[in-house]
C-alpha positions as CSV (number, residue, x, y, z in Angstrom):
1,M,0.1,0.3,0.4
2,K,1.3,3.4,-0.9
3,N,2.3,5.9,1.7
4,K,-0.6,8.7,1.8
5,T,2.4,11.8,1.4
6,S,3.0,9.8,-1.9
7,F,0.1,11.5,-3.3
8,L,1.3,14.6,-2.8
9,P,3.4,16.9,-5.0
10,Q,7.3,16.2,-4.3
11,E,10.3,18.9,-3.9
12,G,11.0,20.3,-7.5
13,E,7.7,19.1,-9.1
14,A,5.3,21.8,-10.2
15,R,1.8,22.0,-8.4
16,P,-1.4,21.5,-11.7
17,S,-2.6,24.8,-12.1
18,R,-6.2,25.7,-10.6
19,C,-6.9,28.9,-12.7
20,P,-9.3,28.9,-15.5
21,D,-8.4,28.9,-19.0
22,N,-7.1,31.8,-20.6
23,S,-10.3,32.4,-22.7
24,A,-12.4,35.7,-23.2
25,F,-15.2,33.4,-21.9
26,K,-13.7,31.8,-18.5
27,Q,-12.1,35.4,-18.4
28,Q,-15.1,37.0,-18.5
29,K,-13.7,39.5,-21.4
30,L,-16.6,39.0,-24.3
31,P,-18.1,42.2,-25.4
32,A,-21.2,43.3,-22.8
33,W,-23.4,46.4,-22.6
34,K,-22.8,48.2,-19.5
35,P,-25.9,51.0,-18.8
36,Q,-24.9,53.8,-17.4
37,L,-27.5,55.2,-15.2
38,T,-28.5,58.8,-15.1
39,I,-30.9,60.6,-14.2
40,A,-31.9,61.4,-17.6
41,T,-32.7,58.0,-18.5
42,V,-34.1,57.1,-14.8
43,L,-36.9,59.7,-14.8
44,S,-37.6,58.4,-18.4
45,S,-38.1,55.0,-17.5
46,F,-40.4,56.0,-14.5
47,F,-42.3,58.9,-16.9
48,L,-42.9,56.8,-20.1
49,T,-44.1,53.5,-17.9
50,G,-46.4,55.4,-16.2
51,V,-47.7,56.8,-19.0
52,F,-48.2,53.6,-20.7
53,C,-49.7,52.2,-17.6
54,L,-51.9,54.8,-17.3
55,S,-53.3,54.6,-21.3
56,V,-54.0,51.6,-21.0
57,G,-55.6,51.2,-17.3
58,V,-58.2,54.0,-18.9
59,C,-58.6,52.3,-21.9
60,L,-59.5,48.7,-20.1
61,I,-61.7,50.3,-17.6
62,L,-64.1,52.6,-20.9
63,S,-64.0,49.3,-22.4
64,A,-65.8,47.4,-19.3
65,N,-67.8,49.8,-18.7
66,S,-69.1,49.7,-21.8
67,V,-70.3,46.5,-21.4
68,R,-74.2,45.9,-21.1
69,E,-75.1,43.7,-18.2
70,I,-78.4,42.9,-16.3
71,Q,-78.0,40.6,-13.2
72,I,-81.6,39.5,-11.4
73,D,-81.1,37.6,-8.1
74,Y,-83.8,34.7,-7.8
75,S,-83.1,33.4,-4.3
76,D,-86.0,35.2,-3.1
77,K,-88.2,35.3,-5.8
78,C,-88.3,31.5,-5.8
79,S,-88.8,31.0,-2.1
80,D,-91.2,28.2,-2.1
81,C,-88.8,26.2,-4.4
82,S,-85.9,27.1,-2.2
83,K,-88.2,26.1,1.0
84,L,-89.1,22.5,-1.2
85,R,-85.8,22.2,-1.7
86,E,-84.5,22.3,1.9
87,N,-85.5,18.7,2.4
88,S,-84.2,16.4,0.6
89,S,-86.8,14.0,0.3
90,N,-88.0,15.9,-2.3
91,W,-85.4,15.8,-4.8
92,N,-87.8,14.0,-7.3
93,K,-90.4,16.7,-7.1
94,E,-90.3,19.5,-9.6
95,C,-90.3,22.9,-8.8
96,H,-90.9,26.0,-11.0
97,C,-90.8,29.9,-10.7
98,S,-90.7,33.3,-12.9
99,V,-89.0,35.9,-12.9
100,N,-89.9,39.2,-15.1
101,F,-88.1,42.0,-16.0
102,T,-87.8,44.9,-18.0
103,L,-84.4,45.5,-20.6
104,K,-85.3,49.7,-21.4
105,E,-82.7,49.7,-24.2
106,D,-81.5,47.0,-27.1
107,I,-78.9,44.9,-26.2
108,L,-77.3,44.9,-29.3
109,G,-74.4,42.1,-30.2
110,D,-73.8,38.6,-28.8
111,V,-75.4,38.3,-25.4
112,F,-74.3,35.4,-23.1
113,M,-76.5,34.4,-20.0
114,Y,-74.4,33.3,-17.1
115,Y,-75.6,31.5,-13.9
116,G,-73.9,33.4,-10.7
117,L,-73.7,31.3,-7.3
118,Q,-72.3,33.7,-3.9
119,N,-70.8,31.8,-0.9
120,F,-70.8,28.5,-2.8
121,Y,-66.6,28.0,-2.0
122,Q,-65.0,25.8,-4.7
123,N,-61.7,25.9,-3.7
124,H,-61.6,23.9,-0.7
125,R,-58.8,21.6,-0.8
126,R,-60.9,18.3,-0.4
127,Y,-63.2,19.6,-3.0
128,V,-61.0,20.7,-6.0
129,I,-59.4,17.2,-5.6
130,S,-62.5,15.1,-5.5
131,R,-62.3,13.9,-8.9
132,S,-60.9,11.1,-11.2
133,D,-59.3,12.8,-14.4
134,G,-58.8,9.4,-15.9
135,Q,-62.6,8.6,-15.5
136,L,-63.1,12.0,-17.3
137,L,-61.1,10.6,-20.1
138,G,-63.3,7.5,-20.8
139,R,-60.3,5.2,-19.0
140,N,-61.4,2.3,-17.1
141,V,-59.7,2.9,-13.9
142,N,-60.1,1.9,-10.5
143,I,-61.8,4.7,-8.9
144,Q,-61.5,3.7,-4.8
145,K,-57.8,4.6,-5.5
146,S,-58.8,8.3,-6.4
147,Y,-59.9,10.8,-4.2
148,C,-63.6,10.7,-5.4
149,A,-64.1,9.4,-1.6
150,P,-66.9,9.4,-0.7
151,F,-68.4,10.0,-3.6
152,N,-66.9,7.0,-5.4
153,T,-68.7,3.8,-5.0
154,Y,-72.5,2.8,-3.2
155,R,-72.3,0.4,-0.7
156,N,-73.4,-2.3,-3.2
157,G,-70.1,-1.7,-4.7
158,T,-71.5,0.1,-7.9
159,P,-69.5,2.8,-9.1
160,M,-70.3,6.1,-9.8
161,A,-70.2,8.0,-13.0
162,P,-68.6,10.7,-12.8
163,C,-67.4,10.3,-9.2
164,G,-66.3,13.1,-6.7
165,A,-67.7,16.3,-5.0
166,I,-67.2,18.4,-7.7
167,A,-69.5,16.2,-10.1
168,N,-72.0,15.3,-7.3
169,S,-72.9,19.1,-6.4
170,I,-73.3,20.1,-10.2
171,F,-75.8,23.6,-10.3
172,N,-78.2,21.8,-12.1
173,D,-80.9,24.4,-12.5
174,T,-82.8,24.7,-15.9
175,I,-83.3,28.1,-17.3
176,D,-85.6,29.5,-20.1
177,L,-86.0,33.0,-21.2
178,F,-89.1,34.5,-22.7
179,Y,-90.3,37.8,-25.0
180,N,-93.1,38.9,-24.0
181,L,-94.6,40.9,-27.4
182,N,-97.6,42.1,-27.1
183,S,-100.0,39.8,-26.4
184,S,-97.9,36.6,-27.5
185,V,-94.7,35.0,-25.9
186,M,-91.5,34.3,-27.6
187,Q,-89.1,31.8,-26.2
188,V,-85.5,33.2,-27.0
189,P,-83.7,30.7,-28.7
190,L,-80.2,29.5,-26.6
191,L,-77.0,27.9,-27.7
192,K,-76.5,25.1,-25.6
193,T,-73.3,24.1,-27.0
194,G,-69.6,25.8,-28.2
195,N,-69.6,27.5,-24.4
196,S,-66.6,25.6,-23.1
197,W,-63.1,25.5,-23.7
198,W,-61.8,23.9,-27.1
199,T,-58.9,21.8,-24.7
200,D,-61.7,20.7,-21.9
201,K,-63.7,19.5,-24.4
202,N,-61.5,17.7,-26.9
203,V,-58.8,17.3,-24.8
204,K,-59.6,16.5,-20.8
205,F,-63.1,15.0,-21.3
206,R,-63.8,12.2,-23.6
207,N,-66.7,9.6,-23.3
208,P,-65.6,5.7,-22.9
209,K,-65.5,4.0,-26.2
210,S,-68.9,1.9,-26.9
211,H,-71.7,1.6,-29.9
212,N,-74.1,3.7,-27.6
213,L,-73.3,5.9,-24.3
214,S,-76.1,3.8,-22.5
215,S,-73.8,0.7,-22.8
216,A,-70.6,2.6,-22.4
217,F,-71.9,3.5,-18.8
218,A,-73.2,0.2,-18.0
219,G,-72.6,-1.2,-14.4
220,T,-72.5,2.8,-13.2
221,E,-74.4,5.1,-11.4
222,R,-75.2,8.7,-11.5
223,P,-74.0,10.4,-8.5
224,P,-76.5,10.9,-5.2
225,Y,-77.4,14.2,-5.9
226,W,-78.4,13.7,-9.8
227,H,-81.6,13.6,-10.8
228,K,-80.7,11.6,-14.1
229,P,-77.8,9.7,-15.4
230,V,-75.0,11.0,-17.0
231,Y,-75.3,9.5,-20.7
232,L,-79.0,11.7,-20.7
233,L,-77.7,15.3,-19.4
234,D,-78.2,16.0,-23.8
235,E,-81.3,13.9,-24.7
236,E,-81.3,15.7,-27.9
237,D,-78.0,15.9,-28.5
238,E,-75.7,13.1,-28.1
239,R,-72.6,14.8,-29.1
240,N,-73.3,16.7,-26.2
241,S,-73.8,14.4,-23.7
242,G,-71.9,11.9,-21.1
243,Y,-68.5,13.5,-20.0
244,V,-68.3,15.5,-23.1
245,N,-71.7,17.7,-21.7
246,D,-71.2,21.7,-21.9
247,D,-72.5,22.3,-18.9
248,F,-70.7,19.5,-17.1
249,I,-67.3,20.5,-18.3
250,I,-68.0,24.6,-17.3
251,W,-69.1,23.1,-13.9
252,M,-65.8,20.8,-13.5
253,R,-63.4,24.0,-13.6
254,V,-64.0,25.3,-10.2
255,S,-63.7,29.1,-9.2
256,A,-61.1,30.6,-6.7
257,F,-63.4,32.7,-4.9
258,A,-66.7,32.3,-3.2
259,T,-68.5,34.5,-5.7
260,F,-68.3,33.4,-9.1
261,R,-70.3,32.8,-12.5
262,N,-70.2,30.4,-15.3
263,L,-71.6,30.4,-18.7
264,Y,-74.7,28.8,-19.4
265,R,-75.7,29.8,-22.7
266,R,-75.7,32.2,-25.4
267,V,-78.6,34.0,-27.6
268,R,-79.0,32.5,-31.2
269,R,-78.9,35.5,-33.2
270,I,-82.0,34.4,-35.8
271,R,-85.3,36.5,-36.5
272,Q,-86.3,38.8,-33.8
273,F,-83.0,38.3,-32.2
274,A,-80.6,38.3,-35.2
275,D,-79.1,41.7,-33.9
276,G,-79.7,41.2,-29.9
277,L,-81.9,41.2,-27.3
278,P,-84.6,43.9,-28.5
279,A,-85.8,46.4,-25.2
280,G,-89.0,45.4,-24.0
281,N,-90.5,42.6,-21.2
282,Y,-88.8,39.6,-20.3
283,T,-89.8,36.3,-18.3
284,F,-86.8,33.6,-16.8
285,R,-88.1,30.2,-16.0
286,I,-86.5,28.5,-13.5
287,S,-86.6,24.8,-13.0
288,Y,-85.7,25.3,-9.1
289,N,-83.5,22.1,-8.3
290,F,-79.9,23.8,-6.5
291,P,-80.2,24.5,-3.0
292,V,-78.5,27.1,-1.8
293,S,-80.1,28.0,1.6
294,K,-78.3,25.6,4.0
295,F,-74.8,27.5,3.3
296,K,-76.6,31.0,2.9
297,G,-75.9,31.4,-0.8
298,R,-77.9,33.2,-3.5
299,K,-78.0,32.6,-7.2
300,H,-78.1,35.1,-9.8
301,V,-78.7,34.9,-13.5
302,I,-76.9,37.5,-15.7
303,L,-77.2,38.6,-19.0
304,S,-74.1,39.9,-20.6
305,T,-72.5,41.4,-23.7
306,V,-68.4,41.0,-24.2
307,V,-65.6,43.5,-25.6
308,W,-62.1,43.1,-27.0
309,S,-60.8,43.3,-23.1
310,G,-63.9,40.6,-22.0
311,G,-66.7,41.1,-19.2
312,S,-67.6,43.6,-17.1
313,N,-64.7,43.0,-14.6
314,P,-62.7,46.2,-14.2
315,F,-59.9,44.7,-12.0
316,L,-57.0,44.7,-14.9
317,G,-58.2,48.0,-15.8
318,I,-57.6,49.8,-12.2
319,A,-54.5,47.6,-11.4
320,Y,-53.0,49.4,-14.9
321,V,-54.0,52.5,-13.2
322,V,-52.5,52.0,-10.0
323,S,-49.5,50.9,-11.1
324,G,-49.3,54.0,-13.8
325,T,-49.8,56.4,-11.0
326,A,-47.2,54.8,-8.7
327,A,-44.5,55.1,-11.4
328,T,-45.7,58.4,-12.2
329,L,-45.7,59.8,-8.8
330,T,-42.0,57.4,-8.2
331,G,-40.8,60.2,-11.2
332,F,-42.0,63.1,-9.3
333,V,-40.4,62.3,-6.2
334,I,-37.1,61.2,-7.8
335,T,-36.7,64.6,-9.6
336,A,-37.6,66.5,-6.1
337,I,-35.2,65.0,-4.4
338,H,-32.2,65.0,-7.1
339,L,-33.2,68.8,-7.6
340,K,-33.0,69.4,-3.8
341,L,-29.4,67.6,-3.6
342,R,-28.1,69.6,-7.1
343,K,-29.0,72.9,-5.4
344,K,-26.9,71.9,-2.2
345,K,-24.5,70.9,-4.2
346,T,-24.2,73.9,-6.2
347,Y,-24.8,76.1,-2.7
348,S,-21.6,74.4,-1.3
349,Q,-19.3,75.0,-4.5
350,K,-20.3,78.9,-4.0
């Protein structure tokens, strides 16, 4: 065995160099741009940033304010149905209510119908993860190993389709819109497809492969709070039924806040509604199924247009205005400090 001292350099031997190679990269001699910050460049940066943010913010706020929107809270107006739904034993009893309202001016352009919920917390961790993405992709998965419990199987072992707390609590009110023209009542045509994201409809949600939907979901049962199985969500259009149903897909995209709205329908622009919704008297006819009284919630139905910047949410515009104001004020503060220091320097030189 060699002596440990034999590994050390002996007298007269050259020690290996630990210096990096003499290259431009390793010696940090590459060409570099080193900006020289002067008071002119700093102030111009702050003021230009402020002007840009203020301009964009004002445009966004004006755009959001140009959105035409009407919001109706029907929680109290359907109080009889709400009391009926407080008792879970009445789940199979139908209850309908009507809400009248008037449009004083035409709502031109594309009109979107939303349902809104208040005080409904979808952001609870156990609620958010209570789903099976594999099942929603149409795969044959063991939902016992998912996070769907306790909404995964019934006591006899029959799996739920779809499983999980999100799917079980789906918003299932049915809302129709009617136009009261003189003495006649006309139903406003509404589009129930094309409302979800393309990636959700075509990538994240798929039905099990089979020759028909009912056989695809054979051996499964609907969730406890559902009135019908998943393959009957849209009995008129099989392409919009099952896991690829637009209403179901939109509900499965949970909200981060307790008060939120989801797209429900779009007004089909034909006949009297080719330009939008004309002014006049309207009626919402609601099949009341979704209870909110137990968690002190509220339900709304919203009719709204959209603009290039989105809906009637002014948050982004306000954020730009605040940022622009802060940058402009910072520029003025730096200018004042610079002038004060320059004045002191001039005074001391005298």
